[in-house]
C-alpha positions as CSV (number, residue, x, y, z in Angstrom):
1,M,-16.4,17.1,36.5
2,K,-14.4,15.5,33.7
3,E,-15.8,16.5,30.2
4,G,-13.5,14.8,27.7
5,G,-13.5,11.1,28.7
6,S,-12.7,8.4,26.2
7,G,-14.4,10.3,23.5
8,G,-11.6,12.9,23.4
9,L,-11.5,16.5,24.5
10,A,-14.7,18.5,25.2
11,A,-15.7,21.0,22.5
12,P,-14.7,24.0,24.6
13,L,-11.2,22.6,25.0
14,R,-10.8,21.9,21.3
15,G,-12.1,25.4,20.6
16,L,-9.1,27.0,22.3
17,G,-7.0,26.0,19.3
18,R,-3.3,25.4,19.5
19,V,-2.2,28.9,20.4
20,G,-4.0,31.6,22.4
21,V,-3.3,35.0,24.0
22,W,-2.8,35.2,27.8
23,T,-3.2,38.8,28.9
24,Y,-4.4,41.1,31.7
25,Q,-3.5,44.2,29.6
26,L,-7.1,44.3,28.4
27,D,-8.2,44.8,32.0
28,L,-6.3,48.1,32.1
29,Q,-8.2,49.5,29.1
30,P,-11.7,51.0,28.9
31,A,-14.3,48.3,28.1
32,S,-14.8,49.7,24.6
33,V,-11.1,49.3,23.8
34,A,-11.0,45.8,25.3
35,R,-13.9,44.7,23.1
36,E,-12.4,46.2,19.9
37,T,-9.0,44.5,20.7
38,A,-10.6,41.1,21.4
39,A,-12.3,41.3,18.1
40,E,-9.0,42.1,16.3
41,L,-7.3,39.2,18.1
42,E,-10.0,36.9,16.7
43,E,-9.5,38.4,13.2
44,L,-5.8,37.7,13.5
45,G,-6.5,34.0,13.9
46,F,-6.0,33.4,17.6
47,G,-8.4,30.8,19.0
48,S,-8.6,32.1,22.5
49,I,-7.9,34.7,25.1
50,W,-6.9,33.9,28.6
51,V,-7.8,36.3,31.5
52,S,-7.1,36.1,35.2
53,D,-8.7,36.8,38.6
54,S,-7.2,40.0,40.0
55,V,-7.9,43.3,41.6
56,R,-8.8,44.6,38.2
57,R,-12.0,43.7,36.4
58,E,-14.3,41.1,38.0
59,L,-13.4,37.9,36.3
60,F,-16.7,36.4,35.1
61,S,-17.9,39.9,34.0
62,N,-14.7,40.2,32.0
63,V,-15.1,36.9,30.4
64,S,-18.6,37.8,29.3
65,L,-17.4,41.2,28.0
66,I,-14.9,39.5,25.7
67,L,-17.2,36.7,24.6
68,G,-19.9,39.2,23.7
69,A,-17.5,41.2,21.6
70,T,-16.4,38.2,19.5
71,R,-18.2,35.6,17.4
72,N,-16.2,32.3,17.7
73,L,-13.3,33.1,20.0
74,S,-13.0,31.1,23.2
75,V,-12.1,32.5,26.6
76,A,-10.4,30.7,29.4
77,T,-9.5,31.8,32.9
78,G,-5.9,31.5,34.0
79,I,-6.9,31.4,36.7
80,A,-10.1,31.9,38.7
81,N,-9.1,31.9,42.4
82,I,-11.0,29.5,44.5
83,Y,-10.8,31.9,47.4
84,S,-12.7,34.6,45.5
85,R,-16.0,32.6,45.3
86,D,-17.5,29.7,47.1
87,A,-17.9,26.5,45.2
88,L,-21.6,27.0,44.5
89,T,-21.1,30.5,43.1
90,M,-18.2,29.3,41.0
91,A,-20.1,26.4,39.5
92,A,-23.1,28.6,38.8
93,G,-21.0,31.2,37.1
94,Q,-19.2,28.5,35.0
95,K,-22.5,27.0,33.8
96,T,-24.2,30.4,33.2
97,I,-21.4,31.5,30.8
98,A,-20.9,28.1,29.2
99,E,-24.7,27.9,28.4
100,A,-24.8,31.4,27.1
101,F,-21.7,30.9,24.8
102,P,-21.8,27.3,23.8
103,G,-18.4,25.7,23.3
104,R,-16.5,28.9,24.1
105,F,-15.6,28.9,27.8
106,V,-13.1,27.0,29.8
107,L,-12.8,27.5,33.6
108,G,-9.3,27.4,35.0
109,L,-9.1,27.2,38.8
110,G,-6.2,27.8,41.1
111,V,-5.4,28.2,44.8
112,G,-3.4,31.4,44.2
113,H,-0.7,32.5,46.7
114,R,-0.9,32.8,50.5
115,L,0.2,36.4,50.6
116,A,-2.5,37.6,48.2
117,V,-5.2,35.3,49.6
118,E,-4.6,36.3,53.3
119,G,-3.3,39.9,52.7
120,I,-5.7,41.1,50.0
121,R,-8.7,38.8,50.2
122,G,-8.6,38.4,53.9
123,R,-9.2,34.6,53.7
124,H,-7.4,31.8,55.5
125,Y,-5.1,29.9,53.1
126,G,-5.5,26.2,53.5
127,P,-3.3,23.3,52.3
128,P,-3.4,23.7,48.5
129,L,-4.0,20.1,47.5
130,A,-6.6,19.2,50.1
131,T,-8.4,22.6,49.7
132,M,-8.6,22.2,45.9
133,R,-9.8,18.6,46.2
134,Q,-12.6,19.6,48.6
135,Y,-13.5,22.6,46.4
136,L,-13.8,20.4,43.2
137,E,-16.0,17.9,45.1
138,S,-18.2,20.7,46.4
139,M,-18.5,22.2,42.9
140,A,-19.6,18.8,41.5
141,K,-22.3,18.5,44.1
142,A,-23.5,22.2,43.9
143,P,-27.2,22.6,43.1
144,Y,-28.0,24.4,39.9
145,Q,-31.5,24.9,38.4
146,G,-30.6,27.0,35.4
147,P,-30.3,25.6,31.8
148,E,-27.4,23.3,31.5
149,P,-24.6,24.0,28.9
150,S,-25.2,22.1,25.7
151,T,-21.5,21.6,25.1
152,G,-20.3,20.9,28.6
153,A,-18.3,23.1,31.0
154,P,-14.8,21.8,31.4
155,T,-12.5,22.7,34.3
156,I,-8.7,22.7,34.4
157,L,-6.4,23.4,37.3
158,A,-3.3,25.6,37.8
159,A,-0.8,22.9,38.6
160,L,3.0,22.7,38.9
161,G,3.8,19.8,41.3
162,P,3.1,16.1,40.6
163,K,0.2,15.8,43.1
164,M,-1.8,18.8,41.8
165,I,-1.1,17.6,38.2
166,E,-2.6,14.2,39.1
167,L,-5.6,16.0,40.7
168,G,-6.1,17.8,37.5
169,R,-6.1,14.5,35.7
170,D,-8.4,12.7,38.1
171,L,-11.0,15.3,39.2
172,A,-10.8,17.9,36.4
173,D,-10.2,17.9,32.6
174,G,-6.5,18.9,32.7
175,I,-4.1,21.6,33.8
176,H,-2.8,25.1,33.0
177,P,0.8,25.4,34.3
178,Y,2.2,28.9,34.6
179,H,5.8,30.1,34.1
180,T,7.3,26.7,33.3
181,T,9.4,25.2,30.6
182,P,9.0,22.6,27.8
183,Q,10.8,20.2,30.2
184,H,7.9,20.6,32.7
185,T,5.4,20.2,29.9
186,K,7.0,16.8,28.9
187,A,6.9,15.6,32.6
188,A,3.3,16.8,33.0
189,R,2.2,15.0,29.9
190,Q,3.7,11.8,31.3
191,L,1.7,12.2,34.5
192,L,-1.5,13.2,32.8
193,G,-1.5,10.4,30.2
194,D,-3.2,11.0,26.8
195,G,-6.7,11.9,27.9
196,A,-6.3,15.1,29.9
197,F,-5.8,18.6,28.6
198,L,-2.4,20.4,28.9
199,A,-2.1,24.1,28.3
200,P,1.1,25.8,29.6
201,E,1.5,29.5,29.6
202,Q,4.5,30.9,27.8
203,P,5.8,34.4,28.5
204,V,7.5,36.1,25.5
205,V,9.4,39.3,24.8
206,F,9.7,40.7,21.3
207,E,13.1,42.2,21.7
208,T,16.3,41.0,20.0
209,D,18.7,42.8,22.3
210,A,19.6,40.4,25.1
211,G,20.0,43.0,27.8
212,R,16.8,44.8,27.1
213,A,14.8,41.5,26.6
214,R,16.1,40.1,30.0
215,A,15.4,43.4,31.7
216,I,11.7,43.3,30.6
217,A,11.5,39.6,31.6
218,R,13.0,40.2,35.0
219,S,10.6,43.1,35.7
220,R,7.7,40.7,35.3
221,L,9.3,37.6,36.9
222,K,10.4,39.3,40.1
223,N,7.2,38.1,41.8
224,T,7.6,34.6,40.5
225,L,11.0,34.4,42.2
226,T,9.5,35.2,45.6
227,Q,6.7,32.6,45.6
228,P,7.5,29.2,47.2
229,N,5.5,27.1,44.8
230,Y,7.3,28.5,41.8
231,L,10.7,28.2,43.4
232,R,10.0,24.5,44.3
233,N,8.9,23.8,40.8
234,L,12.0,25.4,39.3
235,A,14.2,23.5,41.7
236,R,12.5,20.2,40.6
237,L,13.4,21.2,37.0
238,G,17.0,21.4,38.0
239,F,17.7,25.1,38.4
240,S,20.3,25.8,41.1
241,D,20.2,28.1,44.1
242,D,22.4,30.5,42.1
243,D,19.9,30.5,39.3
244,L,17.0,31.3,41.6
245,S,18.7,33.9,43.8
246,G,18.3,37.6,43.4
247,I,17.0,38.6,40.0
248,G,17.5,35.2,38.5
249,S,20.4,34.0,36.3
250,D,20.4,34.6,32.6
251,H,20.0,30.9,32.2
252,L,16.8,30.9,34.3
253,I,15.4,33.9,32.5
254,D,16.1,32.5,29.0
255,S,14.6,29.2,30.0
256,L,11.3,30.7,31.2
257,V,10.9,33.6,28.7
258,A,11.2,33.2,25.0
259,W,12.7,36.4,23.5
260,G,13.8,37.6,20.1
261,S,12.1,37.6,16.8
262,A,8.6,36.3,16.2
263,E,10.1,33.2,14.6
264,A,12.3,32.6,17.7
265,V,9.2,33.0,19.9
266,F,7.3,30.4,17.9
267,G,10.2,28.0,18.2
268,R,9.6,27.9,22.0
269,I,5.9,27.5,21.4
270,R,6.6,24.5,19.2
271,E,8.8,23.0,21.9
272,H,5.8,22.9,24.2
273,L,3.6,21.4,21.5
274,D,6.3,18.8,20.7
275,A,6.6,18.0,24.4
276,G,2.9,17.1,24.6
277,A,1.0,20.4,25.1
278,D,-2.5,20.6,23.6
279,H,-2.4,24.3,23.6
280,V,0.0,27.1,24.5
281,A,-1.2,30.4,26.1
282,V,1.3,33.1,25.0
283,Q,1.8,36.1,27.3
284,V,3.5,39.0,25.7
285,L,5.6,40.9,28.2
286,V,6.2,44.7,27.7
287,P,7.7,47.5,29.8
288,D,4.3,49.2,30.3
289,D,1.2,47.1,30.6
290,R,-1.0,50.1,30.1
291,V,0.1,50.1,26.4
292,L,-1.5,47.2,24.5
293,P,1.1,45.1,22.8
294,I,-1.0,45.0,19.6
295,D,2.1,45.2,17.3
296,Q,3.6,42.2,19.0
297,W,0.3,40.2,18.8
298,R,0.2,41.0,15.1
299,A,3.8,39.9,14.6
300,L,3.0,36.6,16.5
301,A,0.0,36.0,14.3
302,R,2.1,36.6,11.1
303,A,4.7,34.1,12.4
304,L,2.1,31.5,13.2
305,S,0.5,31.8,9.8
306,Q,3.8,31.0,8.1
307,F,3.9,27.5,9.5
308,D,2.0,24.5,8.3
309,A,-1.5,24.6,9.8
310,T,-1.1,21.1,11.3
311,E,1.6,22.5,13.6
312,V,-0.7,25.1,15.2
313,S,-4.2,23.7,14.9
314,R,-5.9,20.3,14.9
């Protein structure tokens, strides 16, 4: 399963660049608009777009739609839920896309949340670590008779706790933590060592008024604060019961969500990079996801271009 090895990161992982766009807002647009927007994000200089499994567009179809609308942009899944496809289907889908778009696809896998898996998908939710381990082993053994990808097909895991991080190191090519902090990035890098890929997601709000910025952040983090795996991870990071109760303390919101000017947002991105991240997937939070945050993406691209290239690409 591991693609990088001692020779360094696999080509698709390097192709993500140092900063990418994490979004499901494209899923809410007609396909023609999604294709046009993906092409503009590529022109703005972003190396990648991250899309997720959901009750919106089918994930692999969505990946192909974006890849087909761009020339060099990479696409990663954050994440493909292992309960949505059996291991053979997941492996075949991964290799099909990776072969069709060489060096431009990274598969991120995750176990999701019990409520969604059992309530929406109608599947039994097993022990996360054991279930993911068995799934990866089944993917590695899955038969596939189509053309193999010429640049490899790397896999990374949604991981927060130490054991899942280690599984991402040992049986995959790295991890994609969601809604964490630079402190978590630093700890994850220590567990991963130098060889595995580390790509945290970072939510941001382009709003300089503290009250409005935190209100937007809370509207999107309310589900995070009901999920046991997120709460356990935040407790490990030192947040108190008071921080985690209700709508979350200002300290918690400010730690999870970077808000303010584009320059302030990039400051948080740089904290992750300094803590050992290979890549940061930036999710722009807005009051209404049906409205594409294109102005915010443009502002982020301008801010990134002002910094020395060695800080945002390598």
